[in-house]
VOBA-1610 file (N, C-alpha, C; in pm, whole numbers, padded with zeros to 5 digits, always signed):
BEGIN
Unk-06836-02313-06430Unk-06802-02177-06427Unk-06897-02094-06343Unk-06973-02157-06275Unk-07065-02085-06190Unk-06994-02008-06080Unk-06883-02053-06042Unk-06809-01985-05935Unk-06757-01850-05982Unk-06728-01844-06106Unk-06672-01720-06157Unk-06781-01617-06188Unk-06901-01663-06200Unk-07013-01572-06226Unk-07122-01598-06122Unk-07106-01553-05998Unk-07205-01582-05895Unk-07334-01503-05917Unk-07441-01561-05864Unk-07571-01496-05875Unk-07585-01393-05764Unk-07686-01305-05783Unk-07706-01197-05688Unk-07745-01250-05552Unk-07824-01350-05538Unk-07871-01406-05411Unk-07755-01463-05332Unk-07666-01532-05402Unk-07550-01590-05336Unk-07460-01479-05280Unk-07440-01377-05358Unk-07356-01265-05313Unk-07423-01195-05196Unk-07556-01176-05202Unk-07627-01110-05094Unk-07613-01187-04965Unk-07641-01320-04968Unk-07635-01400-04845Unk-07490-01412-04794Unk-07397-01413-04880Unk-07256-01414-04836Unk-07222-01282-04766Unk-07275-01172-04823Unk-07251-01042-04764Unk-07317-01033-04627Unk-07439-01087-04612Unk-07512-01086-04484Unk-07437-01173-04384Unk-07392-01291-04425Unk-07317-01380-04335Unk-07186-01312-04291Unk-07123-01243-04387Unk-06998-01173-04353Unk-07023-01063-04252Unk-07132-00985-04271Unk-07163-00878-04177Unk-07198-00934-04039Unk-07274-01045-04034Unk-07306-01107-03904Unk-07179-01153-03834Unk-07096-01219-03911Unk-06969-01267-03855Unk-06883-01148-03810Unk-06882-01042-03891Unk-06804-00923-03859Unk-06853-00861-03729Unk-06986-00847-03711Unk-07040-00788-03589Unk-07015-00877-03469Unk-07030-01008-03485Unk-07004-01101-03373Unk-06858-01092-03331Unk-06771-01095-03431Unk-06627-01084-03400Unk-06595-00948-03339Unk-06655-00841-03396Unk-06629-00707-03346Unk-06679-00693-03203Unk-06790-00760-03170Unk-06848-00747-03037Unk-06773-00832-02935Unk-06736-00955-02972Unk-06681-01048-02872Unk-06531-01078-02890Unk-06486-01102-03007Unk-06349-01150-03026Unk-06248-01037-03040Unk-06279-00935-03118Unk-06179-00831-03141Unk-06135-00758-03016Unk-06225-00725-02922Unk-06173-00658-02802Unk-06068-00745-02730Unk-06096-00876-02727Unk-06000-00966-02662Unk-05870-00973-02743Unk-05884-00983-02875Unk-05765-00991-02962Unk-05686-00861-02954Unk-05754-00747-02961Unk-05686-00617-02953Unk-05620-00599-02817Unk-05694-00642-02711Unk-05637-00632-02577Unk-05513-00720-02566Unk-05519-00840-02620Unk-05403-00931-02617Unk-05287-00872-02696Unk-05318-00812-02812Unk-05213-00752-02894Unk-05151-00632-02823Unk-05235-00550-02757Unk-05182-00436-02682Unk-05095-00482-02565Unk-05141-00588-02495Unk-05060-00642-02385Unk-04927-00694-02438Unk-04935-00762-02553Unk-04812-00815-02614Unk-04721-00699-02655Unk-04779-00592-02712Unk-04700-00475-02752Unk-04637-00410-02628Unk-04716-00398-02519Unk-04662-00342-02394Unk-04549-00429-02340Unk-04571-00561-02347Unk-04468-00654-02299Unk-04340-00639-02382Unk-04357-00627-02513Unk-04241-00608-02601Unk-04172-00475-02570Unk-04254-00367-02552Unk-04197-00237-02517Unk-04121-00243-02385Unk-04182-00312-02286Unk-04114-00327-02157Unk-03984-00406-02173Unk-03989-00510-02256Unk-03868-00590-02281Unk-03758-00507-02346Unk-03799-00423-02442Unk-03702-00335-02509Unk-03645-00235-02408Unk-03735-00176-02326Unk-03689-00081-02225Unk-03597-00149-02125Unk-03634-00272-02084Unk-03551-00347-01990Unk-03414-00377-02052Unk-03414-00415-02180Unk-03288-00445-02249Unk-03202-00319-02259Unk-03268-00205-02290Unk-03192-00080-02298Unk-03134-00042-02162Unk-03215-00059-02057Unk-03168-00030-01921Unk-03053-00124-01883Unk-03069-00251-01918Unk-02962-00348-01887Unk-02834-00311-01963Unk-02849-00268-02088Unk-02732-00227-02166Unk-02667-00104-02103Unk-02751-00009-02061Unk-02698+00112-01997Unk-02624+00076-01868Unk-02684-00012-01788Unk-02619-00055-01664Unk-02488-00128-01693Unk-02489-00210-01796Unk-02367-00282-01835Unk-02258-00184-01878Unk-02298-00084-01957Unk-02201+00018-01998Unk-02147+00094-01877Unk-02238+00129-01784Unk-02194+00197-01661Unk-02100+00109-01580Unk-02133-00020-01571Unk-02047-00113-01497Unk-01910-00124-01563Unk-01909-00129-01698Unk-01781-00134-01769Unk-01700-00007-01744Unk-01768+00109-01750Unk-01698+00236-01724Unk-01643+00239-01582Unk-01725+00196-01487Unk-01683+00193-01346Unk-01565+00098-01327Unk-01573-00018-01392Unk-01462-00115-01382Unk-01335-00055-01442Unk-01349+00014-01555Unk-01231+00078-01617Unk-01172+00183-01524Unk-01260+00262-01460Unk-01212+00363-01366Unk-01141+00298-01248Unk-01200+00191-01195Unk-01138+00122-01081Unk-01003+00063-01120Unk-00995+00006-01239Unk-00868-00050-01285Unk-00764+00062-01301Unk-00807+00175-01358Unk-00715+00288-01374Unk-00668+00338-01237Unk-00761+00348-01141Unk-00724+00390-01006Unk-00628+00290-00942Unk-00655+00161-00963Unk-00567+00058-00907Unk-00427+00069-00966Unk-00419+00093-01097Unk-00288+00110-01160Unk-00218+00235-01105Unk-00295+00343-01087Unk-00236+00465-01033Unk-00187+00442-00890Unk-00267+00373-00809Unk-00225+00342-00672Unk-00102+00254-00672Unk-00099+00157-00763Unk+00017+00069-00772Unk+00142+00151-00806Unk+00129+00242-00902Unk+00243+00326-00940Unk+00285+00414-00822Unk+00187+00471-00749Unk+00219+00553-00632Unk+00290+00471-00526Unk+00241+00350-00502Unk+00303+00264-00400Unk+00445+00229-00441Unk+00465+00198-00569Unk+00600+00165-00616Unk+00693+00286-00604Unk+00642+00406-00639Unk+00724+00526-00625Unk+00759+00551-00478Unk+00660+00537-00392Unk+00683+00558-00248Unk+00782+00455-00194Unk+00766+00329-00237Unk+00860+00225-00192Unk+01001+00256-00240Unk+01013+00306-00362Unk+01145+00342-00414Unk+01205+00457-00334Unk+01122+00557-00301Unk+01170+00668-00218Unk+01216+00619-00082Unk+01136+00532-00021Unk+01171+00479+00111Unk+01300+00399+00102Unk+01312+00317-00003Unk+01434+00238-00021Unk+01555+00329-00034Unk+01543+00432-00118Unk+01654+00526-00136Unk+01686+00598-00007Unk+01583+00635+00069Unk+01605+00703+00197Unk+01676+00611+00295Unk+01633+00483+00299Unk+01696+00387+00390Unk+01842+00367+00352Unk+01868+00353+00221Unk+02006+00335+00175Unk+02090+00458+00211Unk+02033+00577+00187Unk+02107+00700+00218Unk+02131+00712+00368Unk+02029+00679+00448Unk+02047+00683+00594Unk+02154+00584+00638Unk+02153+00465+00578Unk+02253+00364+00613Unk+02393+00412+00575Unk+02404+00475+00458Unk+02535+00529+00417Unk+02581+00638+00514Unk+02490+00728+00546Unk+02524+00837+00638Unk+02564+00781+00773Unk+02486+00684+00821Unk+02516+00623+00950Unk+02650+00550+00946Unk+02675+00479+00836Unk+02802+00406+00823Unk+02919+00504+00817Unk+02901+00615+00745Unk+03007+00716+00738Unk+03031+00777+00876Unk+02923+00806+00948Unk+02938+00862+01083Unk+03007+00761+01175Unk+02968+00635+01163Unk+03030+00531+01246Unk+03178+00516+01210Unk+03208+00519+01080Unk+03348+00510+01037Unk+03428+00629+01088Unk+03366+00747+01086Unk+03434+00866+01137Unk+03459+00853+01287Unk+03358+00801+01359Unk+03376+00781+01504Unk+03489+00683+01530Unk+03489+00572+01456Unk+03594+00471+01475Unk+03730+00531+01441Unk+03735+00608+01332Unk+03861+00671+01291Unk+03908+00769+01398Unk+03815+00850+01448Unk+03852+00946+01553Unk+03896+00875+01679Unk+03825+00767+01714Unk+03864+00690+01832Unk+04002+00629+01811Unk+04029+00579+01690Unk+04161+00523+01661Unk+04268+00631+01669Unk+04237+00749+01615Unk+04333+00860+01621Unk+04360+00899+01766Unk+04255+00906+01847Unk+04273+00939+01989Unk+04356+00832+02056Unk+04326+00707+02025Unk+04401+00596+02084Unk+04548+00601+02041Unk+04571+00627+01912Unk+04708+00637+01862Unk+04780+00754+01928Unk+04710+00867+01940Unk+04771+00986+02004Unk+04805+00958+02149Unk+04713+00889+02219Unk+04740+00854+02359Unk+04858+00759+02369Unk+04862+00661+02278Unk+04974+00566+02279Unk+05105+00639+02248Unk+05102+00734+02154Unk+05222+00813+02121Unk+05267+00894+02241Unk+05170+00961+02306Unk+05206+01041+02424Unk+05261+00954+02535Unk+05199+00837+02552Unk+05247+00745+02656Unk+05388+00697+02623Unk+05410+00665+02495Unk+05544+00621+02453Unk+05645+00733+02472Unk+05604+00855+02435Unk+05691+00971+02453Unk+05724+00991+02600Unk+05622+00977+02684Unk+05640+00994+02828Unk+05737+00889+02882Unk+05716+00764+02840Unk+05805+00657+02885Unk+05947+00681+02835Unk+05959+00725+02707Unk+06091+00753+02651Unk+06160+00864+02729Unk+06085+00969+02761Unk+06144+01079+02838Unk+06186+01031+02976Unk+06100+00946+03037Unk+06136+00896+03170Unk+06264+00812+03162Unk+06268+00725+03060Unk+06387+00640+03046Unk+06510+00725+03015Unk+06492+00822+02922Unk+06605+00910+02890Unk+06645+00990+03013Unk+06546+01035+03088Unk+06575+01109+03212Unk+06649+01023+03312Unk+06604+00899+03328Unk+06671+00809+03422Unk+06813+00780+03377Unk+06830+00755+03247Unk+06965+00728+03195Unk+07053+00852+03213Unk+06994+00970+03183Unk+07070+01094+03199Unk+07108+01113+03344Unk+07015+01081+03435Unk+07046+01095+03578Unk+07157+00999+03619Unk+07148+00879+03568Unk+07252+00781+03601Unk+07388+00827+03549Unk+07387+00878+03424Unk+07514+00928+03368Unk+07562+01047+03447Unk+07468+01139+03476Unk+07506+01258+03552Unk+07558+01220+03690Unk+07492+01122+03749Unk+07535+01078+03882Unk+07678+01024+03877Unk+07706+00946+03775Unk+07841+00890+03762Unk+07943+00999+03736Unk+07903+01093+03645Unk+07995+01204+03614Unk+08018+01288+03738Unk+07913+01316+03811Unk+07924+01401+03930Unk+08008+01331+04035Unk+07988+01203+04051Unk+08067+01131+04152Unk+08216+01143+04120Unk+08243+01132+03993Unk+08382+01140+03956Unk+08436+01281+03977Unk+08356+01377+03938Unk+08404+01514+03945Unk+08386+01576+04083Unk+08302+01523+04161Unk+08279+01581+04293Unk+08389+01533+04390Unk+08472+01458+04344Unk+08578+01409+04431Unk+08666+01523+04479Unk+08679+01626+04401Unk+08756+01739+04453Unk+08664+01860+04467Unk+08696+01951+04557Unk+08610+02065+04594Unk+08604+02169+04484Unk+08710+02194+04419Unk+08711+02295+04315Unk+08621+02251+04199Unk+08622+02128+04165Unk+08537+02077+04058Unk+08390+02089+04097Unk+08360+02070+04226Unk+08222+02083+04273Unk+08176+02226+04258Unk+08256+02319+04296Unk+08220+02459+04289Unk+08196+02500+04144Unk+08280+02458+04056Unk+08268+02491+03915Unk+08140+02430+03856Unk+08107+02307+03893Unk+07987+02240+03844Unk+07860+02311+03890Unk+07855+02356+04014Unk+07739+02427+04068Unk+07720+02557+03993Unk+07826+02629+03968Unk+07815+02756+03896Unk+07767+02734+03753Unk+07817+02629+03692Unk+07775+02598+03555Unk+07626+02567+03550Unk+07577+02488+03646Unk+07433+02454+03649Unk+07348+02577+03675Unk+07392+02663+03761Unk+07317+02786+03790Unk+07311+02875+03667Unk+07417+02884+03594Unk+07415+02968+03474Unk+07322+02908+03367Unk+07319+02776+03356Unk+07229+02711+03261Unk+07084+02733+03299Unk+07054+02727+03428Unk+06917+02749+03476Unk+06875+02891+03446Unk+06964+02989+03465Unk+06931+03129+03438Unk+06906+03152+03289Unk+06985+03090+03205Unk+06967+03109+03060Unk+06841+03040+03009Unk+06801+02931+03068Unk+06679+02859+03026Unk+06553+02933+03068Unk+06561+03006+03177Unk+06443+03078+03226Unk+06439+03211+03159
//
């Protein structure tokens, strides 16, 4: 039980040894230990700051990526709208052009039909005129055989000409 009840000399020399060790450590070891601990604390602080900066940059990159994706979607929608407008314009232009072309063809056909009708009418009149002349010639030959009939025919034609004018 001597350990539990130490003598004064033992306690004194232990206290002296402790103070010597304390001063030696305080003089040589603690500055190095404290310096190492401060460096380690600075390194940890720098690591935390670096991690926070990296997180901030990552968040900024995510935000920027989201903005770029949103812009890309908006551009895609704009391009699709513009393509739809262009498609509708092309279809409308094609319809207008086709209608104009159909109108031209129709007008050309009408002109052609009108010309053919006039030509047919002209030919019919010529043929009717020729037939009428042939008939008139035959009638006149028969009636011109006597002088009185000739005189009467001339007067009749003159009166018809006067009434037509």
